[in-house]
mmCIF file of the C-alpha atoms, coordinates in Angstrom:
data_MODEL
# 
_entry.id   MODEL 
# 
loop_
_atom_site.group_PDB 
_atom_site.id 
_atom_site.type_symbol 
_atom_site.label_atom_id 
_atom_site.label_alt_id 
_atom_site.label_comp_id 
_atom_site.label_asym_id 
_atom_site.label_entity_id 
_atom_site.label_seq_id 
_atom_site.pdbx_PDB_ins_code 
_atom_site.Cartn_x 
_atom_site.Cartn_y 
_atom_site.Cartn_z 
_atom_site.occupancy 
_atom_site.B_iso_or_equiv 
_atom_site.pdbx_formal_charge 
_atom_site.auth_seq_id 
_atom_site.auth_comp_id 
_atom_site.auth_asym_id 
_atom_site.auth_atom_id 
_atom_site.pdbx_PDB_model_num 
ATOM 1   C CA . UNK A 1 1   ? 125.620 104.684 181.278 1.00 0.00 ? 1   UNK A CA 1 
ATOM 2   C CA . UNK A 1 2   ? 127.352 101.636 182.811 1.00 0.00 ? 2   UNK A CA 1 
ATOM 3   C CA . UNK A 1 3   ? 124.967 101.839 185.760 1.00 0.00 ? 3   UNK A CA 1 
ATOM 4   C CA . UNK A 1 4   ? 122.024 101.720 183.378 1.00 0.00 ? 4   UNK A CA 1 
ATOM 5   C CA . UNK A 1 5   ? 123.433 98.651  181.634 1.00 0.00 ? 5   UNK A CA 1 
ATOM 6   C CA . UNK A 1 6   ? 123.875 96.902  184.962 1.00 0.00 ? 6   UNK A CA 1 
ATOM 7   C CA . UNK A 1 7   ? 120.282 97.733  185.742 1.00 0.00 ? 7   UNK A CA 1 
ATOM 8   C CA . UNK A 1 8   ? 119.318 95.605  182.742 1.00 0.00 ? 8   UNK A CA 1 
ATOM 9   C CA . UNK A 1 9   ? 120.734 92.533  184.502 1.00 0.00 ? 9   UNK A CA 1 
ATOM 10  C CA . UNK A 1 10  ? 124.226 92.553  183.031 1.00 0.00 ? 10  UNK A CA 1 
ATOM 11  C CA . UNK A 1 11  ? 125.576 92.224  179.529 1.00 0.00 ? 11  UNK A CA 1 
ATOM 12  C CA . UNK A 1 12  ? 124.763 89.732  176.818 1.00 0.00 ? 12  UNK A CA 1 
ATOM 13  C CA . UNK A 1 13  ? 127.134 86.773  176.464 1.00 0.00 ? 13  UNK A CA 1 
ATOM 14  C CA . UNK A 1 14  ? 129.414 86.798  173.429 1.00 0.00 ? 14  UNK A CA 1 
ATOM 15  C CA . UNK A 1 15  ? 130.868 83.265  173.375 1.00 0.00 ? 15  UNK A CA 1 
ATOM 16  C CA . UNK A 1 16  ? 133.642 82.350  170.962 1.00 0.00 ? 16  UNK A CA 1 
ATOM 17  C CA . UNK A 1 17  ? 132.795 79.743  168.360 1.00 0.00 ? 17  UNK A CA 1 
ATOM 18  C CA . UNK A 1 18  ? 134.212 76.240  168.670 1.00 0.00 ? 18  UNK A CA 1 
ATOM 19  C CA . UNK A 1 19  ? 135.129 76.133  164.990 1.00 0.00 ? 19  UNK A CA 1 
ATOM 20  C CA . UNK A 1 20  ? 136.583 78.798  162.714 1.00 0.00 ? 20  UNK A CA 1 
ATOM 21  C CA . UNK A 1 21  ? 136.233 78.616  158.935 1.00 0.00 ? 21  UNK A CA 1 
ATOM 22  C CA . UNK A 1 22  ? 139.995 79.175  158.691 1.00 0.00 ? 22  UNK A CA 1 
ATOM 23  C CA . UNK A 1 23  ? 140.996 76.502  161.224 1.00 0.00 ? 23  UNK A CA 1 
ATOM 24  C CA . UNK A 1 24  ? 142.554 74.227  158.610 1.00 0.00 ? 24  UNK A CA 1 
ATOM 25  C CA . UNK A 1 25  ? 144.630 77.107  157.198 1.00 0.00 ? 25  UNK A CA 1 
ATOM 26  C CA . UNK A 1 26  ? 146.049 78.160  160.575 1.00 0.00 ? 26  UNK A CA 1 
ATOM 27  C CA . UNK A 1 27  ? 149.702 77.407  161.251 1.00 0.00 ? 27  UNK A CA 1 
ATOM 28  C CA . UNK A 1 28  ? 151.013 76.192  164.594 1.00 0.00 ? 28  UNK A CA 1 
ATOM 29  C CA . UNK A 1 29  ? 151.944 79.786  165.443 1.00 0.00 ? 29  UNK A CA 1 
ATOM 30  C CA . UNK A 1 30  ? 148.410 80.996  164.673 1.00 0.00 ? 30  UNK A CA 1 
ATOM 31  C CA . UNK A 1 31  ? 146.910 78.265  166.835 1.00 0.00 ? 31  UNK A CA 1 
ATOM 32  C CA . UNK A 1 32  ? 149.327 78.941  169.685 1.00 0.00 ? 32  UNK A CA 1 
ATOM 33  C CA . UNK A 1 33  ? 148.589 82.688  169.553 1.00 0.00 ? 33  UNK A CA 1 
ATOM 34  C CA . UNK A 1 34  ? 144.822 82.114  169.689 1.00 0.00 ? 34  UNK A CA 1 
ATOM 35  C CA . UNK A 1 35  ? 145.213 79.574  172.497 1.00 0.00 ? 35  UNK A CA 1 
ATOM 36  C CA . UNK A 1 36  ? 147.218 82.069  174.560 1.00 0.00 ? 36  UNK A CA 1 
ATOM 37  C CA . UNK A 1 37  ? 144.803 84.904  173.785 1.00 0.00 ? 37  UNK A CA 1 
ATOM 38  C CA . UNK A 1 38  ? 141.928 82.749  175.016 1.00 0.00 ? 38  UNK A CA 1 
ATOM 39  C CA . UNK A 1 39  ? 143.834 82.018  178.236 1.00 0.00 ? 39  UNK A CA 1 
ATOM 40  C CA . UNK A 1 40  ? 144.212 85.766  178.763 1.00 0.00 ? 40  UNK A CA 1 
ATOM 41  C CA . UNK A 1 41  ? 140.477 86.182  178.203 1.00 0.00 ? 41  UNK A CA 1 
ATOM 42  C CA . UNK A 1 42  ? 139.906 83.792  181.134 1.00 0.00 ? 42  UNK A CA 1 
ATOM 43  C CA . UNK A 1 43  ? 141.840 86.209  183.343 1.00 0.00 ? 43  UNK A CA 1 
ATOM 44  C CA . UNK A 1 44  ? 139.770 89.135  182.057 1.00 0.00 ? 44  UNK A CA 1 
ATOM 45  C CA . UNK A 1 45  ? 136.546 87.228  182.770 1.00 0.00 ? 45  UNK A CA 1 
ATOM 46  C CA . UNK A 1 46  ? 137.754 86.542  186.325 1.00 0.00 ? 46  UNK A CA 1 
ATOM 47  C CA . UNK A 1 47  ? 138.340 90.275  186.834 1.00 0.00 ? 47  UNK A CA 1 
ATOM 48  C CA . UNK A 1 48  ? 134.923 91.071  185.359 1.00 0.00 ? 48  UNK A CA 1 
ATOM 49  C CA . UNK A 1 49  ? 133.295 88.558  187.683 1.00 0.00 ? 49  UNK A CA 1 
ATOM 50  C CA . UNK A 1 50  ? 135.001 90.151  190.676 1.00 0.00 ? 50  UNK A CA 1 
ATOM 51  C CA . UNK A 1 51  ? 133.656 93.570  189.648 1.00 0.00 ? 51  UNK A CA 1 
ATOM 52  C CA . UNK A 1 52  ? 130.195 92.095  189.092 1.00 0.00 ? 52  UNK A CA 1 
ATOM 53  C CA . UNK A 1 53  ? 130.239 90.552  192.566 1.00 0.00 ? 53  UNK A CA 1 
ATOM 54  C CA . UNK A 1 54  ? 131.258 93.885  194.093 1.00 0.00 ? 54  UNK A CA 1 
ATOM 55  C CA . UNK A 1 55  ? 128.438 95.581  192.183 1.00 0.00 ? 55  UNK A CA 1 
ATOM 56  C CA . UNK A 1 56  ? 125.922 92.974  193.314 1.00 0.00 ? 56  UNK A CA 1 
ATOM 57  C CA . UNK A 1 57  ? 127.021 93.334  196.929 1.00 0.00 ? 57  UNK A CA 1 
ATOM 58  C CA . UNK A 1 58  ? 126.689 97.103  196.673 1.00 0.00 ? 58  UNK A CA 1 
ATOM 59  C CA . UNK A 1 59  ? 123.217 96.819  195.140 1.00 0.00 ? 59  UNK A CA 1 
ATOM 60  C CA . UNK A 1 60  ? 122.163 94.415  197.871 1.00 0.00 ? 60  UNK A CA 1 
ATOM 61  C CA . UNK A 1 61  ? 123.333 96.765  200.614 1.00 0.00 ? 61  UNK A CA 1 
ATOM 62  C CA . UNK A 1 62  ? 121.674 99.719  198.926 1.00 0.00 ? 62  UNK A CA 1 
ATOM 63  C CA . UNK A 1 63  ? 118.417 97.817  198.938 1.00 0.00 ? 63  UNK A CA 1 
ATOM 64  C CA . UNK A 1 64  ? 118.160 97.469  195.162 1.00 0.00 ? 64  UNK A CA 1 
ATOM 65  C CA . UNK A 1 65  ? 117.872 93.726  194.570 1.00 0.00 ? 65  UNK A CA 1 
ATOM 66  C CA . UNK A 1 66  ? 116.200 94.341  191.202 1.00 0.00 ? 66  UNK A CA 1 
ATOM 67  C CA . UNK A 1 67  ? 119.505 95.725  189.912 1.00 0.00 ? 67  UNK A CA 1 
ATOM 68  C CA . UNK A 1 68  ? 121.508 92.586  190.694 1.00 0.00 ? 68  UNK A CA 1 
ATOM 69  C CA . UNK A 1 69  ? 123.365 90.954  187.806 1.00 0.00 ? 69  UNK A CA 1 
ATOM 70  C CA . UNK A 1 70  ? 122.343 87.301  188.065 1.00 0.00 ? 70  UNK A CA 1 
ATOM 71  C CA . UNK A 1 71  ? 123.066 86.363  184.474 1.00 0.00 ? 71  UNK A CA 1 
ATOM 72  C CA . UNK A 1 72  ? 125.251 83.405  183.508 1.00 0.00 ? 72  UNK A CA 1 
ATOM 73  C CA . UNK A 1 73  ? 127.083 85.435  180.872 1.00 0.00 ? 73  UNK A CA 1 
ATOM 74  C CA . UNK A 1 74  ? 130.553 84.803  182.269 1.00 0.00 ? 74  UNK A CA 1 
ATOM 75  C CA . UNK A 1 75  ? 129.955 81.076  182.695 1.00 0.00 ? 75  UNK A CA 1 
ATOM 76  C CA . UNK A 1 76  ? 128.791 80.777  179.076 1.00 0.00 ? 76  UNK A CA 1 
ATOM 77  C CA . UNK A 1 77  ? 131.839 82.653  177.824 1.00 0.00 ? 77  UNK A CA 1 
ATOM 78  C CA . UNK A 1 78  ? 134.228 80.577  179.975 1.00 0.00 ? 78  UNK A CA 1 
ATOM 79  C CA . UNK A 1 79  ? 132.694 77.337  178.700 1.00 0.00 ? 79  UNK A CA 1 
ATOM 80  C CA . UNK A 1 80  ? 132.982 78.527  175.094 1.00 0.00 ? 80  UNK A CA 1 
ATOM 81  C CA . UNK A 1 81  ? 136.638 79.503  175.580 1.00 0.00 ? 81  UNK A CA 1 
ATOM 82  C CA . UNK A 1 82  ? 137.381 76.117  177.118 1.00 0.00 ? 82  UNK A CA 1 
ATOM 83  C CA . UNK A 1 83  ? 135.675 74.313  174.229 1.00 0.00 ? 83  UNK A CA 1 
ATOM 84  C CA . UNK A 1 84  ? 137.540 76.429  171.664 1.00 0.00 ? 84  UNK A CA 1 
ATOM 85  C CA . UNK A 1 85  ? 140.883 75.790  173.344 1.00 0.00 ? 85  UNK A CA 1 
ATOM 86  C CA . UNK A 1 86  ? 140.181 72.050  173.310 1.00 0.00 ? 86  UNK A CA 1 
ATOM 87  C CA . UNK A 1 87  ? 139.487 72.343  169.565 1.00 0.00 ? 87  UNK A CA 1 
ATOM 88  C CA . UNK A 1 88  ? 142.731 74.301  169.092 1.00 0.00 ? 88  UNK A CA 1 
ATOM 89  C CA . UNK A 1 89  ? 144.655 71.555  170.929 1.00 0.00 ? 89  UNK A CA 1 
ATOM 90  C CA . UNK A 1 90  ? 143.130 68.926  168.608 1.00 0.00 ? 90  UNK A CA 1 
ATOM 91  C CA . UNK A 1 91  ? 144.073 70.980  165.563 1.00 0.00 ? 91  UNK A CA 1 
ATOM 92  C CA . UNK A 1 92  ? 147.591 71.371  166.927 1.00 0.00 ? 92  UNK A CA 1 
ATOM 93  C CA . UNK A 1 93  ? 147.943 67.624  167.404 1.00 0.00 ? 93  UNK A CA 1 
ATOM 94  C CA . UNK A 1 94  ? 146.679 67.000  163.855 1.00 0.00 ? 94  UNK A CA 1 
ATOM 95  C CA . UNK A 1 95  ? 149.269 69.468  162.522 1.00 0.00 ? 95  UNK A CA 1 
ATOM 96  C CA . UNK A 1 96  ? 152.070 68.006  164.692 1.00 0.00 ? 96  UNK A CA 1 
ATOM 97  C CA . UNK A 1 97  ? 152.490 71.274  166.601 1.00 0.00 ? 97  UNK A CA 1 
ATOM 98  C CA . UNK A 1 98  ? 154.399 71.311  169.873 1.00 0.00 ? 98  UNK A CA 1 
ATOM 99  C CA . UNK A 1 99  ? 152.074 71.307  172.904 1.00 0.00 ? 99  UNK A CA 1 
ATOM 100 C CA . UNK A 1 100 ? 150.588 74.711  173.668 1.00 0.00 ? 100 UNK A CA 1 
ATOM 101 C CA . UNK A 1 101 ? 151.615 76.283  176.955 1.00 0.00 ? 101 UNK A CA 1 
ATOM 102 C CA . UNK A 1 102 ? 149.663 79.325  178.035 1.00 0.00 ? 102 UNK A CA 1 
ATOM 103 C CA . UNK A 1 103 ? 151.721 82.435  178.561 1.00 0.00 ? 103 UNK A CA 1 
ATOM 104 C CA . UNK A 1 104 ? 151.147 84.124  181.909 1.00 0.00 ? 104 UNK A CA 1 
ATOM 105 C CA . UNK A 1 105 ? 148.746 87.030  181.673 1.00 0.00 ? 105 UNK A CA 1 
ATOM 106 C CA . UNK A 1 106 ? 150.326 90.427  182.135 1.00 0.00 ? 106 UNK A CA 1 
ATOM 107 C CA . UNK A 1 107 ? 149.541 92.119  185.425 1.00 0.00 ? 107 UNK A CA 1 
ATOM 108 C CA . UNK A 1 108 ? 147.808 95.463  185.051 1.00 0.00 ? 108 UNK A CA 1 
# 
């Protein structure tokens, strides 16, 4: 099934929204948790990109250039995460939260 999805040119981007309807209700702890979760998502996107590149290389060597994933899905999702984290930082400043430091992602 995964091979068939790759044949469709990759997956559809699911970017996070810059604003959340509950932003004003979030506490500093909520904001910090979301900020750190988004940082971990960056790591997951990097791993996904590495797998995509391996898949593209394999498809190229197998002579199946039509199956290459040339979408900008990962770039769109990275940009959305960056924009959301900037918004979270602004909210944190407005709420007098301590600066957010990303926790290191756990190694698998």
